[in-house]
C-alpha positions in Angstrom: 183.9 107.8 85.7 185.4 110.9 87.0 187.9 112.7 84.7 191.0 114.4 86.1 192.8 117.2 84.2 192.8 117.0 80.4 192.1 113.9 78.4 195.8 113.7 77.2 197.5 110.4 78.0 200.3 111.0 80.6 202.6 108.8 78.6 202.2 111.2 75.6 203.3 114.1 77.7 206.3 112.2 79.0 207.2 111.1 75.5 206.9 114.7 74.2 209.0 116.0 77.1 211.6 113.3 76.4 211.8 114.3 72.7 212.1 118.0 73.7 215.0 117.1 76.1 216.7 115.1 73.5 216.5 117.9 71.0 217.7 120.4 73.5 220.7 118.2 74.6 221.7 117.7 71.0 221.5 121.5 70.3 223.6 122.1 73.4 226.3 119.7 72.2 226.2 121.4 68.8 226.5 124.8 70.4 229.5 123.6 72.4 231.2 122.2 69.4 230.5 125.4 67.4 232.0 127.5 70.2 235.1 125.2 70.4 235.6 125.6 66.6 235.3 129.4 66.8 237.8 129.5 69.8 240.3 127.2 67.9 240.1 129.6 65.0 241.1 132.4 67.3 244.2 130.5 68.4 242.9 128.8 71.6 243.7 125.2 72.3 240.2 123.7 72.9 238.9 120.7 74.7 235.2 120.1 74.4 233.4 117.3 76.4 229.8 116.5 76.9 229.2 115.1 80.4 227.5 111.7 80.6 225.8 113.1 83.9 225.7 116.4 85.6 224.5 116.8 89.1 223.9 120.0 91.2 225.6 119.0 94.5 224.6 121.3 97.5 226.9 121.5 100.5 224.4 119.6 102.7 224.7 116.5 100.5 226.9 113.6 101.5 230.1 115.1 100.2 229.9 118.6 101.6 233.4 119.7 100.7 232.6 119.3 97.0 229.6 121.4 96.4 228.8 122.8 92.9 228.1 121.1 89.6 229.6 117.7 89.3 230.1 116.5 85.7 230.8 112.9 85.1 232.7 112.5 81.8 233.4 109.3 79.8 236.5 107.4 80.9 237.8 107.6 77.3 237.9 111.4 77.6 239.6 111.5 81.0 243.2 111.7 79.7 242.2 114.5 77.3 240.5 116.5 80.1 243.4 116.0 82.5 246.0 117.1 79.9 244.0 120.3 79.3 243.5 120.9 83.0 247.2 120.4 83.7 248.2 122.8 80.8 246.0 125.5 82.3 247.3 125.0 85.9 250.9 124.6 84.8 250.9 127.9 83.0 250.1 129.6 86.4 246.6 130.8 85.4 244.3 128.1 86.6 241.2 129.0 84.5 240.3 132.2 86.3 237.8 133.3 83.6 234.7 131.5 82.6 231.3 131.8 80.9 228.1 129.9 81.2 225.6 129.5 78.4 222.3 128.1 79.7 218.9 127.3 78.3 215.9 125.4 79.7 213.6 122.9 78.1 211.4 120.0 79.4 212.0 120.9 83.1 215.8 120.7 82.6 218.7 123.1 82.4 221.1 122.7 79.5 224.4 124.4 79.9 227.9 124.9 78.4 230.5 126.0 80.9 233.5 127.6 79.1 236.7 127.7 81.2 239.5 130.0 80.0 243.2 130.0 80.9 244.7 133.1 79.2 248.4 132.3 80.0 248.3 128.9 78.2 245.6 130.0 75.5 243.8 126.9 76.8 240.0 126.6 77.0 237.8 123.7 78.3 234.2 123.5 77.3 231.8 121.3 79.3 228.3 120.5 78.3 225.8 119.3 80.9 222.2 119.1 81.8 220.2 118.5 84.9 216.7 118.6 86.3 215.8 122.2 87.3 214.1 121.2 90.6 217.3 119.5 91.8 219.3 122.7 91.6 217.4 124.8 94.1 219.5 123.8 97.2 222.7 124.5 95.3 221.4 127.8 94.1 220.7 128.8 97.7 224.0 127.7 98.9 225.9 129.5 96.2 224.0 132.7 96.9 224.8 132.4 100.7 228.5 131.6 100.1 229.1 133.9 97.1 230.8 131.2 95.2 230.3 127.9 93.3 232.5 125.2 92.0 232.6 123.0 88.8 234.0 119.5 89.4 234.9 116.9 86.8 235.2 113.2 87.5 234.8 109.8 86.0 232.0 107.3 86.7 234.2 105.6 89.3 234.4 109.0 91.1 237.9 109.6 90.2 238.3 113.4 90.5 240.0 114.9 87.5 239.8 118.6 88.3 237.9 121.3 90.0 237.3 125.0 89.3 236.3 127.7 91.7 234.0 130.5 90.5 233.8 133.6 92.6 230.4 134.5 91.0 227.4 132.2 91.0 225.0 134.4 89.0 226.0 132.9 85.6 224.9 129.5 86.7 221.6 130.7 88.2 220.5 133.8 86.3 217.0 134.0 88.0 
């Protein structure tokens, strides 16, 4: 019998990768919650939400007017997100400042996007993760356009809010 590659069982590699991804996701959520706690101690009103799904959506996909990262949040967090989003936009700021904390593990990117609205002292933290290979078309489009968006919606595709970012480099450091 001809052997291909190493003698490791592919299911063992998949299981190890899955465990690595679970661990990285848990660390991302813990980091997000730690950041939210620190910001709250500094006087910010914080809303921290882990997305159920995050998808890099390039402009050439079906919904070309909504390119960027689409975060699907749980329905039971929609009201909380909408209230924070409205506070920020109602104060006239509209979340102009942001930071992205990103790591990679198991062929996935894990990121926390922190959106600041100085006038209302309001901050939204969104944790998400996605397959690295699925982000290449979005990275190319963001470089070409010089901007990128973060969109938040529920599973039934109800759009809760969108954020425009004038700089894409934080999302794609390479």
